[in-house]
Legacy VTK file of the C-alpha trace (Angstrom):
# vtk DataFile Version 3.0
C-alpha trace
ASCII
DATASET POLYDATA
POINTS 112 float
-32.434 24.333 25.459
-29.487 24.418 27.349
-28.132 21.486 27.429
-27.467 19.915 30.626
-23.933 18.921 32.743
-24.050 14.978 31.917
-24.494 15.865 28.183
-21.995 18.687 27.879
-19.036 15.573 29.889
-21.346 13.191 26.420
-20.297 16.069 24.083
-17.181 16.451 24.950
-16.201 13.223 25.392
-18.179 12.186 22.212
-16.296 15.218 20.243
-13.146 13.930 21.295
-13.468 10.439 20.078
-14.645 11.991 16.555
-11.674 13.214 16.153
-9.488 10.720 17.660
-10.978 8.442 14.636
-10.587 11.139 12.128
-6.986 11.555 12.621
-6.778 7.989 12.985
-7.850 7.322 8.955
-6.282 10.092 8.281
-2.597 8.233 9.430
-3.280 5.234 8.287
-3.849 6.467 4.894
-0.602 7.929 5.407
1.235 5.020 5.755
-1.145 2.888 3.428
0.182 4.906 0.429
3.250 6.102 1.564
4.288 2.716 2.202
2.758 1.125 -0.601
1.146 2.587 -2.871
4.526 2.799 -5.742
4.277 2.909 -9.865
1.959 0.094 -10.436
-0.561 1.022 -8.106
-0.674 4.479 -9.671
-0.730 3.063 -13.103
-3.907 0.874 -12.379
-5.175 3.881 -10.221
-4.850 7.073 -11.678
-7.043 8.658 -9.340
-4.853 7.470 -6.063
-3.002 10.708 -5.123
-5.907 12.560 -5.840
-8.083 10.596 -3.391
-5.508 10.944 -0.834
-5.389 14.365 -1.246
-9.348 14.274 -0.081
-8.899 11.663 2.211
-6.783 14.325 4.291
-8.922 17.295 3.931
-12.100 15.039 4.480
-10.512 14.468 7.626
-9.329 17.683 8.595
-12.887 18.763 8.377
-14.114 15.846 10.806
-11.960 18.115 12.872
-13.385 21.179 12.561
-17.076 20.579 13.309
-19.511 18.453 14.591
-21.930 17.002 10.991
-22.271 13.839 9.680
-22.059 14.661 6.660
-19.107 15.623 7.086
-18.215 11.978 8.474
-20.119 10.229 5.976
-17.945 11.735 3.258
-15.098 10.768 4.787
-16.715 7.448 5.039
-17.730 7.591 1.186
-14.035 8.698 0.531
-12.324 5.897 2.139
-14.332 3.657 1.230
-13.320 3.728 -2.774
-9.611 4.508 -1.132
-9.892 0.265 0.676
-12.421 -1.184 -2.543
-8.272 0.004 -4.591
-6.069 -0.776 -2.223
-7.656 -4.379 -2.177
-7.954 -4.656 -6.052
-4.105 -4.230 -6.391
-3.652 -6.829 -4.027
-5.983 -9.106 -6.257
-8.827 -9.530 -3.247
-12.373 -8.779 -4.342
-13.933 -6.509 -1.994
-17.975 -6.513 -0.289
-19.958 -3.738 1.478
-21.675 -5.100 4.862
-23.175 -2.791 7.519
-20.875 -2.213 10.027
-21.776 -4.251 13.282
-21.019 -1.249 15.407
-23.079 2.329 15.916
-23.891 3.930 13.690
-24.535 1.309 11.618
-23.345 2.532 7.902
-21.641 1.108 4.908
-18.239 0.304 4.801
-16.067 -1.997 2.488
-14.058 -5.434 3.150
-12.081 -7.861 1.718
-13.255 -10.956 0.582
-11.215 -13.327 1.916
-12.585 -16.878 0.355
LINES 1 113
112 0 1 2 3 4 5 6 7 8 9 10 11 12 13 14 15 16 17 18 19 20 21 22 23 24 25 26 27 28 29 30 31 32 33 34 35 36 37 38 39 40 41 42 43 44 45 46 47 48 49 50 51 52 53 54 55 56 57 58 59 60 61 62 63 64 65 66 67 68 69 70 71 72 73 74 75 76 77 78 79 80 81 82 83 84 85 86 87 88 89 90 91 92 93 94 95 96 97 98 99 100 101 102 103 104 105 106 107 108 109 110 111
């Protein structure tokens, strides 16, 4: 099957968004890791540096192709990081289905 011109244009836009989102995720994790993660957080989560490194690699992998499993892996790692981050802030977390497509499970802080 060949793609129509409209299909090709849509695919190009979606690929650009995917790559932009992967880079933004990496950027935000780098900021939190660099500005917030210090020895007390490392003591509480000894694998946090390895987790951040895994997130960087997974984010880069997302930019190298269009395989869904790569995006799912990045989301799983970011959810793990989010749970650890909020725990270091003294907040519990919960998971819920994201309200927009692709409607995956995401970690949220419990703010009540």
